[in-house]
BAVO-962374 format. One record per residue (C-alpha): x, y, z; residue number from 1. Coordinates in Angstrom, 2 decimals, padded with zeros to 5 digits, always signed. Layout:
BAVO-962374
<pt X="X" Y="Y" Z="Z" n="NUM"/>
...
This chain:
BAVO-962374
<pt X="+042.83" Y="-014.86" Z="+011.94" n="1"/>
<pt X="+039.20" Y="-015.52" Z="+011.16" n="2"/>
<pt X="+038.46" Y="-015.59" Z="+007.46" n="3"/>
<pt X="+036.19" Y="-012.77" Z="+006.26" n="4"/>
<pt X="+032.71" Y="-013.95" Z="+005.36" n="5"/>
<pt X="+031.89" Y="-013.54" Z="+001.68" n="6"/>
<pt X="+028.77" Y="-011.47" Z="+000.91" n="7"/>
<pt X="+025.64" Y="-013.50" Z="+000.15" n="8"/>
<pt X="+025.08" Y="-014.08" Z="-003.56" n="9"/>
<pt X="+021.71" Y="-013.13" Z="-005.05" n="10"/>
<pt X="+020.88" Y="-014.72" Z="-008.39" n="11"/>
<pt X="+017.13" Y="-014.08" Z="-008.53" n="12"/>
<pt X="+014.57" Y="-011.64" Z="-007.16" n="13"/>
<pt X="+011.66" Y="-013.63" Z="-005.74" n="14"/>
<pt X="+008.70" Y="-011.26" Z="-005.96" n="15"/>
<pt X="+005.43" Y="-011.96" Z="-004.13" n="16"/>
<pt X="+002.33" Y="-010.07" Z="-005.20" n="17"/>
<pt X="-001.29" Y="-009.86" Z="-004.10" n="18"/>
<pt X="-004.53" Y="-009.08" Z="-005.91" n="19"/>
<pt X="-004.93" Y="-005.56" Z="-004.57" n="20"/>
<pt X="-005.43" Y="-002.92" Z="-007.27" n="21"/>
<pt X="-004.12" Y="-000.41" Z="-008.03" n="22"/>
<pt X="-000.96" Y="-001.80" Z="-006.39" n="23"/>
<pt X="-001.14" Y="-004.89" Z="-008.60" n="24"/>
<pt X="-003.65" Y="-005.17" Z="-011.44" n="25"/>
<pt X="-003.77" Y="-008.70" Z="-012.78" n="26"/>
<pt X="-006.89" Y="-008.64" Z="-014.95" n="27"/>
<pt X="-009.00" Y="-006.35" Z="-017.10" n="28"/>
<pt X="-008.16" Y="-003.44" Z="-019.41" n="29"/>
<pt X="-005.75" Y="-001.93" Z="-016.85" n="30"/>
<pt X="-003.83" Y="-005.19" Z="-016.26" n="31"/>
<pt X="-000.14" Y="-004.57" Z="-015.66" n="32"/>
<pt X="-000.63" Y="-000.88" Z="-014.87" n="33"/>
<pt X="-000.53" Y="-001.23" Z="-011.11" n="34"/>
<pt X="+001.95" Y="+000.85" Z="-009.13" n="35"/>
<pt X="+003.86" Y="-002.21" Z="-007.96" n="36"/>
<pt X="+003.65" Y="-003.88" Z="-011.36" n="37"/>
<pt X="+005.52" Y="-000.93" Z="-012.84" n="38"/>
<pt X="+007.99" Y="-000.84" Z="-009.95" n="39"/>
<pt X="+008.89" Y="-004.52" Z="-010.40" n="40"/>
<pt X="+009.24" Y="-004.11" Z="-014.17" n="41"/>
<pt X="+011.62" Y="-001.15" Z="-013.89" n="42"/>
<pt X="+013.73" Y="-002.75" Z="-011.15" n="43"/>
<pt X="+014.04" Y="-005.96" Z="-013.17" n="44"/>
<pt X="+015.11" Y="-003.92" Z="-016.21" n="45"/>
<pt X="+017.83" Y="-002.22" Z="-014.15" n="46"/>
<pt X="+019.11" Y="-005.53" Z="-012.73" n="47"/>
<pt X="+019.36" Y="-007.67" Z="-015.89" n="48"/>
<pt X="+021.94" Y="-009.94" Z="-014.27" n="49"/>
<pt X="+019.24" Y="-011.28" Z="-011.91" n="50"/>
<pt X="+016.42" Y="-013.57" Z="-012.95" n="51"/>
<pt X="+012.94" Y="-012.61" Z="-011.71" n="52"/>
<pt X="+010.18" Y="-014.82" Z="-010.36" n="53"/>
<pt X="+006.67" Y="-013.62" Z="-009.47" n="54"/>
<pt X="+004.11" Y="-015.40" Z="-007.32" n="55"/>
<pt X="+000.59" Y="-014.18" Z="-006.53" n="56"/>
<pt X="-000.53" Y="-014.92" Z="-002.94" n="57"/>
<pt X="-003.09" Y="-013.62" Z="-000.41" n="58"/>
<pt X="-001.70" Y="-010.92" Z="+001.87" n="59"/>
<pt X="-002.04" Y="-013.14" Z="+004.94" n="60"/>
<pt X="+000.08" Y="-015.85" Z="+003.25" n="61"/>
<pt X="+002.73" Y="-013.31" Z="+002.29" n="62"/>
<pt X="+002.94" Y="-012.17" Z="+005.91" n="63"/>
<pt X="+003.26" Y="-015.77" Z="+007.14" n="64"/>
<pt X="+006.10" Y="-016.46" Z="+004.74" n="65"/>
<pt X="+007.99" Y="-013.41" Z="+005.96" n="66"/>
<pt X="+007.57" Y="-014.68" Z="+009.53" n="67"/>
<pt X="+008.92" Y="-018.10" Z="+008.43" n="68"/>
<pt X="+011.98" Y="-016.38" Z="+006.87" n="69"/>
<pt X="+011.24" Y="-017.54" Z="+003.34" n="70"/>
<pt X="+013.31" Y="-015.56" Z="+000.85" n="71"/>
<pt X="+010.98" Y="-013.14" Z="-000.94" n="72"/>
<pt X="+010.44" Y="-009.45" Z="-001.70" n="73"/>
<pt X="+007.13" Y="-007.58" Z="-001.57" n="74"/>
<pt X="+007.27" Y="-004.39" Z="-003.67" n="75"/>
<pt X="+004.66" Y="-002.22" Z="-001.94" n="76"/>
<pt X="+005.27" Y="-001.93" Z="+001.80" n="77"/>
<pt X="+005.05" Y="+001.04" Z="+004.11" n="78"/>
<pt X="+008.59" Y="+002.27" Z="+004.71" n="79"/>
<pt X="+010.00" Y="+001.46" Z="+008.14" n="80"/>
<pt X="+013.70" Y="+002.16" Z="+008.69" n="81"/>
<pt X="+014.01" Y="-000.37" Z="+011.54" n="82"/>
<pt X="+014.08" Y="-004.00" Z="+010.29" n="83"/>
<pt X="+011.72" Y="-006.62" Z="+011.68" n="84"/>
<pt X="+010.59" Y="-009.68" Z="+009.74" n="85"/>
<pt X="+011.49" Y="-007.60" Z="+006.69" n="86"/>
<pt X="+014.38" Y="-005.36" Z="+005.76" n="87"/>
<pt X="+013.34" Y="-002.51" Z="+003.51" n="88"/>
<pt X="+014.78" Y="-000.60" Z="+000.65" n="89"/>
<pt X="+015.12" Y="+003.14" Z="+000.54" n="90"/>
<pt X="+011.75" Y="+004.85" Z="-000.15" n="91"/>
<pt X="+010.41" Y="+004.39" Z="-003.66" n="92"/>
<pt X="+007.46" Y="+006.84" Z="-003.73" n="93"/>
<pt X="+004.82" Y="+008.19" Z="-001.33" n="94"/>
<pt X="+001.09" Y="+007.92" Z="-000.66" n="95"/>
<pt X="-001.37" Y="+010.56" Z="+000.39" n="96"/>
<pt X="-002.80" Y="+009.59" Z="+003.81" n="97"/>
<pt X="-005.52" Y="+007.01" Z="+004.41" n="98"/>
<pt X="-009.13" Y="+008.13" Z="+004.41" n="99"/>
<pt X="-012.63" Y="+006.68" Z="+004.57" n="100"/>
<pt X="-014.33" Y="+005.04" Z="+001.58" n="101"/>
<pt X="-018.09" Y="+004.74" Z="+001.97" n="102"/>
<pt X="-021.29" Y="+005.36" Z="+000.00" n="103"/>
<pt X="-022.35" Y="+008.89" Z="-000.81" n="104"/>
<pt X="-025.48" Y="+008.47" Z="+001.33" n="105"/>
<pt X="-023.60" Y="+007.25" Z="+004.41" n="106"/>
<pt X="-020.90" Y="+009.85" Z="+003.89" n="107"/>
<pt X="-023.41" Y="+012.59" Z="+004.66" n="108"/>
<pt X="-024.39" Y="+010.93" Z="+007.94" n="109"/>
<pt X="-020.75" Y="+010.30" Z="+008.87" n="110"/>
<pt X="-019.83" Y="+013.94" Z="+008.23" n="111"/>
<pt X="-022.73" Y="+015.20" Z="+010.35" n="112"/>
<pt X="-021.84" Y="+012.95" Z="+013.27" n="113"/>
<pt X="-018.05" Y="+012.85" Z="+013.05" n="114"/>
<pt X="-016.98" Y="+015.97" Z="+011.17" n="115"/>
<pt X="-015.31" Y="+016.73" Z="+007.85" n="116"/>
<pt X="-012.51" Y="+015.74" Z="+007.80" n="117"/>
<pt X="-013.78" Y="+012.70" Z="+009.70" n="118"/>
<pt X="-012.62" Y="+012.18" Z="+013.29" n="119"/>
<pt X="-011.66" Y="+008.53" Z="+012.99" n="120"/>
<pt X="-011.49" Y="+007.96" Z="+016.76" n="121"/>
<pt X="-015.14" Y="+009.05" Z="+016.95" n="122"/>
<pt X="-016.34" Y="+007.11" Z="+013.90" n="123"/>
<pt X="-014.72" Y="+003.85" Z="+014.98" n="124"/>
<pt X="-016.69" Y="+003.78" Z="+018.23" n="125"/>
<pt X="-020.01" Y="+004.50" Z="+016.50" n="126"/>
<pt X="-022.00" Y="+001.26" Z="+016.79" n="127"/>
<pt X="-024.22" Y="+002.23" Z="+013.84" n="128"/>
<pt X="-021.41" Y="+001.77" Z="+011.32" n="129"/>
<pt X="-019.67" Y="-001.50" Z="+010.41" n="130"/>
<pt X="-015.99" Y="-001.33" Z="+009.49" n="131"/>
<pt X="-014.42" Y="-003.75" Z="+007.00" n="132"/>
<pt X="-010.87" Y="-004.30" Z="+005.80" n="133"/>
<pt X="-008.72" Y="-006.90" Z="+003.98" n="134"/>
<pt X="-007.25" Y="-009.50" Z="+006.32" n="135"/>
<pt X="-003.57" Y="-008.85" Z="+006.99" n="136"/>
<pt X="-003.78" Y="-005.08" Z="+006.49" n="137"/>
<pt X="-002.22" Y="-002.79" Z="+009.08" n="138"/>
<pt X="-002.50" Y="+000.98" Z="+009.40" n="139"/>
<pt X="+000.54" Y="+002.19" Z="+011.39" n="140"/>
<pt X="-000.48" Y="+005.87" Z="+011.49" n="141"/>
<pt X="-003.82" Y="+005.13" Z="+013.20" n="142"/>
<pt X="-003.29" Y="+001.63" Z="+014.64" n="143"/>
<pt X="-003.63" Y="+002.81" Z="+018.28" n="144"/>
<pt X="-007.04" Y="+004.29" Z="+017.44" n="145"/>
<pt X="-008.14" Y="+001.05" Z="+015.84" n="146"/>
<pt X="-006.84" Y="-001.11" Z="+018.68" n="147"/>
<pt X="-008.68" Y="+001.01" Z="+021.24" n="148"/>
<pt X="-011.90" Y="+000.88" Z="+019.19" n="149"/>
<pt X="-011.78" Y="-002.93" Z="+019.04" n="150"/>
<pt X="-011.93" Y="-003.02" Z="+022.84" n="151"/>
<pt X="-015.20" Y="-001.07" Z="+022.72" n="152"/>
<pt X="-016.89" Y="-003.85" Z="+020.74" n="153"/>
<pt X="-017.25" Y="-002.28" Z="+017.29" n="154"/>
<pt X="-018.36" Y="-004.47" Z="+014.41" n="155"/>
<pt X="-015.19" Y="-005.24" Z="+012.46" n="156"/>
<pt X="-015.12" Y="-007.58" Z="+009.45" n="157"/>
<pt X="-011.86" Y="-008.86" Z="+007.92" n="158"/>
<pt X="-012.11" Y="-010.32" Z="+004.41" n="159"/>
<pt X="-009.68" Y="-013.14" Z="+003.67" n="160"/>
<pt X="-008.45" Y="-014.63" Z="+000.41" n="161"/>
<pt X="-007.71" Y="-013.17" Z="-002.99" n="162"/>
<pt X="-009.27" Y="-009.97" Z="-004.31" n="163"/>
<pt X="-009.96" Y="-008.92" Z="-000.73" n="164"/>
<pt X="-009.58" Y="-005.21" Z="-001.51" n="165"/>
<pt X="-012.21" Y="-005.18" Z="-004.24" n="166"/>
<pt X="-014.40" Y="-007.53" Z="-002.20" n="167"/>
<pt X="-014.46" Y="-004.92" Z="+000.56" n="168"/>
<pt X="-015.70" Y="-002.28" Z="-001.90" n="169"/>
<pt X="-018.38" Y="-004.69" Z="-003.13" n="170"/>
<pt X="-019.51" Y="-005.27" Z="+000.46" n="171"/>
<pt X="-019.87" Y="-001.52" Z="+001.00" n="172"/>
<pt X="-021.96" Y="-001.17" Z="-002.16" n="173"/>
<pt X="-024.24" Y="-004.02" Z="-001.04" n="174"/>
<pt X="-024.64" Y="-002.62" Z="+002.46" n="175"/>
<pt X="-022.95" Y="-005.55" Z="+004.23" n="176"/>
<pt X="-020.42" Y="-003.14" Z="+005.75" n="177"/>
<pt X="-020.50" Y="+000.65" Z="+005.90" n="178"/>
<pt X="-016.94" Y="+001.85" Z="+005.37" n="179"/>
<pt X="-013.29" Y="+000.96" Z="+005.06" n="180"/>
<pt X="-010.01" Y="+002.77" Z="+005.66" n="181"/>
<pt X="-007.96" Y="+003.02" Z="+002.48" n="182"/>
<pt X="-005.69" Y="+005.11" Z="+000.30" n="183"/>
<pt X="-007.40" Y="+007.47" Z="-002.11" n="184"/>
<pt X="-005.80" Y="+005.58" Z="-005.01" n="185"/>
<pt X="-008.28" Y="+002.73" Z="-004.43" n="186"/>
<pt X="-011.13" Y="+005.18" Z="-004.95" n="187"/>
<pt X="-009.35" Y="+006.47" Z="-008.06" n="188"/>
<pt X="-009.23" Y="+002.87" Z="-009.31" n="189"/>
<pt X="-012.96" Y="+002.53" Z="-008.67" n="190"/>
<pt X="-013.56" Y="+005.66" Z="-010.75" n="191"/>
<pt X="-011.33" Y="+004.32" Z="-013.54" n="192"/>
<pt X="-013.19" Y="+000.98" Z="-013.60" n="193"/>
<pt X="-016.75" Y="+002.28" Z="-013.35" n="194"/>
<pt X="-018.25" Y="+005.24" Z="-015.21" n="195"/>
<pt X="-020.64" Y="+005.78" Z="-012.29" n="196"/>
<pt X="-020.14" Y="+004.80" Z="-008.67" n="197"/>
<pt X="-021.84" Y="+005.67" Z="-005.41" n="198"/>
<pt X="-018.58" Y="+005.40" Z="-003.45" n="199"/>
<pt X="-016.84" Y="+008.51" Z="-002.13" n="200"/>
<pt X="-013.56" Y="+009.23" Z="-000.33" n="201"/>
<pt X="-013.50" Y="+011.24" Z="+002.91" n="202"/>
<pt X="-010.29" Y="+012.59" Z="+004.47" n="203"/>
<pt X="-009.50" Y="+011.67" Z="+008.08" n="204"/>
<pt X="-008.66" Y="+014.36" Z="+010.65" n="205"/>
<pt X="-005.98" Y="+012.30" Z="+012.40" n="206"/>
<pt X="-003.92" Y="+011.82" Z="+009.22" n="207"/>
<pt X="-004.34" Y="+015.22" Z="+007.56" n="208"/>
<pt X="-001.11" Y="+016.77" Z="+006.37" n="209"/>
<pt X="+000.78" Y="+013.48" Z="+006.63" n="210"/>
<pt X="+002.18" Y="+011.31" Z="+003.88" n="211"/>
<pt X="+003.20" Y="+007.66" Z="+003.82" n="212"/>
<pt X="+006.47" Y="+006.52" Z="+002.26" n="213"/>
<pt X="+006.46" Y="+003.33" Z="+000.20" n="214"/>
<pt X="+009.35" Y="+000.87" Z="+000.01" n="215"/>
<pt X="+010.26" Y="-002.64" Z="-001.09" n="216"/>
<pt X="+010.43" Y="-005.17" Z="+001.73" n="217"/>
<pt X="+012.54" Y="-008.33" Z="+001.57" n="218"/>
<pt X="+012.88" Y="-011.09" Z="+004.16" n="219"/>
<pt X="+015.32" Y="-010.16" Z="+006.92" n="220"/>
<pt X="+017.84" Y="-012.90" Z="+006.03" n="221"/>
<pt X="+021.25" Y="-012.84" Z="+004.40" n="222"/>
<pt X="+019.51" Y="-013.27" Z="+001.05" n="223"/>
<pt X="+017.05" Y="-010.44" Z="+001.76" n="224"/>
<pt X="+019.74" Y="-008.04" Z="+002.95" n="225"/>
<pt X="+021.77" Y="-008.73" Z="-000.19" n="226"/>
<pt X="+018.67" Y="-008.29" Z="-002.37" n="227"/>
<pt X="+017.87" Y="-004.92" Z="-000.78" n="228"/>
<pt X="+021.46" Y="-003.81" Z="-001.32" n="229"/>
<pt X="+021.14" Y="-004.63" Z="-005.02" n="230"/>
<pt X="+017.79" Y="-002.83" Z="-005.26" n="231"/>
<pt X="+019.05" Y="+000.28" Z="-003.46" n="232"/>
<pt X="+021.90" Y="+000.60" Z="-005.94" n="233"/>
<pt X="+019.47" Y="+001.18" Z="-008.82" n="234"/>
<pt X="+016.66" Y="+003.01" Z="-006.99" n="235"/>
<pt X="+017.83" Y="+006.52" Z="-007.97" n="236"/>
<pt X="+017.28" Y="+005.58" Z="-011.63" n="237"/>
<pt X="+014.15" Y="+003.51" Z="-010.91" n="238"/>
<pt X="+012.36" Y="+006.32" Z="-009.03" n="239"/>
<pt X="+012.68" Y="+008.71" Z="-011.97" n="240"/>
<pt X="+012.13" Y="+006.22" Z="-014.79" n="241"/>
<pt X="+009.42" Y="+007.44" Z="-017.24" n="242"/>
<pt X="+007.48" Y="+004.15" Z="-017.04" n="243"/>
<pt X="+007.25" Y="+004.30" Z="-013.25" n="244"/>
<pt X="+006.37" Y="+008.01" Z="-013.26" n="245"/>
<pt X="+003.66" Y="+007.42" Z="-015.87" n="246"/>
<pt X="+001.91" Y="+004.83" Z="-013.69" n="247"/>
<pt X="+002.27" Y="+006.99" Z="-010.57" n="248"/>
<pt X="+000.65" Y="+009.85" Z="-012.49" n="249"/>
<pt X="-002.21" Y="+007.56" Z="-013.51" n="250"/>
<pt X="-003.22" Y="+006.84" Z="-009.90" n="251"/>
<pt X="-002.01" Y="+009.74" Z="-007.78" n="252"/>
<pt X="-004.21" Y="+012.65" Z="-008.72" n="253"/>
<pt X="-002.87" Y="+015.88" Z="-007.32" n="254"/>
<pt X="-004.02" Y="+016.90" Z="-003.86" n="255"/>
<pt X="-005.99" Y="+020.15" Z="-004.13" n="256"/>
<pt X="-004.18" Y="+021.70" Z="-001.15" n="257"/>
<pt X="-000.59" Y="+020.92" Z="-002.15" n="258"/>
<pt X="+001.91" Y="+020.93" Z="-004.99" n="259"/>
<pt X="+001.66" Y="+018.41" Z="-007.81" n="260"/>
<pt X="+002.46" Y="+014.81" Z="-006.95" n="261"/>
<pt X="+005.55" Y="+014.94" Z="-009.17" n="262"/>
<pt X="+006.93" Y="+017.99" Z="-007.35" n="263"/>
<pt X="+006.21" Y="+016.42" Z="-003.97" n="264"/>
<pt X="+008.07" Y="+013.29" Z="-005.08" n="265"/>
<pt X="+011.12" Y="+015.47" Z="-005.61" n="266"/>
<pt X="+011.08" Y="+016.88" Z="-002.08" n="267"/>
<pt X="+009.66" Y="+013.97" Z="-000.11" n="268"/>
<pt X="+011.50" Y="+011.08" Z="-001.77" n="269"/>
<pt X="+014.20" Y="+012.03" Z="-004.27" n="270"/>
<pt X="+015.92" Y="+014.85" Z="-002.36" n="271"/>
<pt X="+015.17" Y="+013.31" Z="+001.04" n="272"/>
<pt X="+017.21" Y="+010.21" Z="+000.18" n="273"/>
<pt X="+020.08" Y="+011.84" Z="-001.73" n="274"/>
């Protein structure tokens, strides 16, 4: 009879991180208070038998390493139940849907032309507005809209390298691009960093009423599958840990049209995965 294969041994969690606040905050007065910083810290505390290594890389490099099957875990992915280059943990938290970040002045023009909430399919074919985003970012909920818009010849600028997220905001402020598609938490970070800002957040019609589940993604290898199994075992405690909840509360301001973020966590993540 064939001998049963022993489960893969995991001795260390190899975390990869990128400079994309407020997911990871590496510098400044809010350093260490990123959503994914807190998530890593609490998971490590609940798995003391594993050592923990952290490496900061550009998002494009992280994606390449997943494709090359290098053993690593990225703590802030969009939850997808079907494995690909990554295998993902159970959901950890949720995000309010993507929206538009632009200047207050351009926001008025965008709303007049493309509605409020903004019709993204209409905005993305408007040749008067330049769209920018960090290289390596994908937007599953609206990707078909974006792919179709690219075929119409819109001006699209991808920023590569570290600090790409904040670089995109700087480009909007300087008028080099006109808008980006982001989570509202990035705008909340902008407000936390700057007493005054001319950037505003506009909801998008195509994503209204939706939410995005977050998860930890590890390489789809024996090592990654074993790492996810370890992580899933402690996630019920991790999700409700005071340190993680405190950081979530810092960045996820309650949506005016729904229950508090904490109550929505209970129904959308905690109870949904019990």
